[in-house]
C-alpha positions as CSV (number, residue, x, y, z in Angstrom):
1,M,-39.4,-30.0,-77.8
2,V,-39.0,-27.0,-75.4
3,P,-37.3,-28.0,-72.1
4,K,-39.3,-27.4,-68.9
5,S,-38.2,-24.6,-66.7
6,R,-36.2,-25.6,-63.7
7,F,-37.8,-25.5,-60.3
8,P,-36.3,-22.3,-58.6
9,G,-36.6,-23.5,-55.0
10,T,-34.3,-25.6,-52.8
11,A,-34.2,-29.3,-53.5
12,R,-36.5,-31.0,-51.0
13,N,-38.4,-34.1,-50.0
14,A,-41.7,-34.5,-48.2
15,A,-43.2,-31.5,-50.1
16,V,-46.8,-31.0,-51.2
17,G,-48.4,-30.2,-54.5
18,F,-51.8,-29.0,-55.6
19,A,-53.4,-27.6,-58.7
20,I,-55.6,-24.5,-59.0
21,N,-57.2,-23.8,-62.4
22,D,-54.3,-24.3,-64.9
23,K,-51.4,-23.9,-62.5
24,G,-49.5,-26.3,-60.4
25,Y,-48.2,-25.3,-56.9
26,I,-45.3,-26.9,-54.9
27,G,-44.1,-26.0,-51.4
28,S,-43.1,-26.9,-47.9
29,G,-41.0,-30.0,-47.3
30,Y,-37.6,-30.8,-45.9
31,D,-34.2,-30.0,-47.4
32,G,-32.2,-32.4,-45.1
33,L,-31.6,-29.7,-42.5
34,D,-34.7,-27.6,-42.1
35,E,-38.5,-27.8,-42.7
36,L,-39.5,-25.3,-45.4
37,A,-42.4,-22.8,-45.8
38,D,-41.8,-21.5,-49.3
39,F,-44.2,-22.1,-52.1
40,Y,-44.1,-21.7,-55.9
41,S,-46.6,-21.8,-58.8
42,Y,-45.9,-23.2,-62.2
43,D,-47.7,-22.0,-65.3
44,P,-47.3,-24.6,-68.1
45,S,-48.7,-22.1,-70.7
46,T,-45.6,-19.9,-70.2
47,N,-43.3,-22.5,-68.8
48,T,-42.5,-20.3,-65.8
49,W,-42.2,-20.6,-62.1
50,T,-43.3,-17.8,-59.7
51,T,-42.6,-17.4,-56.0
52,I,-45.9,-17.0,-54.2
53,A,-46.6,-15.9,-50.6
54,P,-44.7,-18.1,-48.2
55,F,-46.7,-20.2,-45.8
56,P,-47.2,-17.9,-42.8
57,S,-47.1,-20.4,-40.0
58,T,-44.7,-23.1,-38.8
59,P,-42.5,-24.6,-41.6
60,R,-43.2,-28.3,-42.1
61,R,-42.9,-31.5,-44.1
62,S,-45.1,-34.4,-44.8
63,A,-48.3,-32.3,-44.8
64,I,-51.3,-32.8,-47.0
65,A,-52.6,-30.4,-49.7
66,F,-55.2,-30.3,-52.5
67,G,-56.9,-27.7,-54.8
68,I,-60.6,-27.3,-55.2
69,N,-63.0,-24.5,-56.4
70,G,-60.2,-22.1,-57.1
71,Y,-58.3,-22.4,-53.8
72,G,-55.4,-24.4,-52.4
73,Y,-55.7,-26.2,-49.0
74,F,-52.7,-27.1,-46.9
75,G,-52.2,-28.4,-43.4
76,T,-51.1,-30.9,-40.8
77,G,-47.6,-32.4,-41.3
78,F,-44.5,-32.5,-39.0
79,D,-42.4,-29.4,-38.0
80,G,-39.3,-31.4,-36.9
81,D,-40.6,-31.6,-33.3
82,N,-44.4,-31.9,-33.4
83,D,-47.2,-33.1,-35.5
84,R,-49.2,-30.1,-36.7
85,K,-53.0,-30.0,-36.6
86,D,-53.7,-26.7,-38.3
87,F,-55.2,-26.2,-41.8
88,W,-55.0,-23.3,-44.2
89,K,-56.5,-21.9,-47.5
90,Y,-54.4,-20.3,-50.2
91,D,-56.2,-17.7,-52.4
92,P,-54.3,-17.1,-55.7
93,S,-56.3,-14.0,-56.5
94,T,-54.8,-12.2,-53.4
95,D,-51.7,-14.3,-53.0
96,S,-52.6,-14.9,-49.4
97,W,-53.1,-17.6,-46.8
98,S,-55.9,-17.7,-44.2
99,E,-56.1,-20.2,-41.3
100,L,-59.1,-22.5,-41.2
101,V,-60.4,-24.7,-38.4
102,G,-57.7,-27.3,-37.5
103,F,-57.9,-30.9,-36.5
104,G,-58.3,-31.8,-32.8
105,G,-57.4,-35.0,-31.0
106,D,-54.3,-37.2,-31.2
107,K,-52.6,-38.5,-34.2
108,E,-53.7,-42.1,-34.9
109,G,-51.1,-44.6,-35.9
110,L,-51.5,-46.5,-39.1
111,Q,-49.8,-49.6,-37.8
112,P,-51.7,-52.3,-36.0
113,P,-50.9,-52.8,-32.3
114,L,-48.2,-55.2,-31.4
115,P,-49.5,-58.6,-29.9
């Protein structure tokens, strides 16, 4: 059994992950001091991690992300002071991010109101 390559980034929590084609992507999050904007791809066929273009906007944690039709999508989250409403698309063929239409309105709580 070949051991898996170690993740090269800073240890973190509240990160996101998504898959595009046969690669996995991990990024953003919180290292206990700062929100993060770095992203990495993992290629299981070569057992290697590669640093990709960092997220170009405000670093954040607790965002959402998914991959579909050859692109990665990433947005919302918390930047340490504010809830974010923006949304972005990652294109692996150009290693670049582009901003999409964000979400308007106020964040809705998931807890029921107190009696």
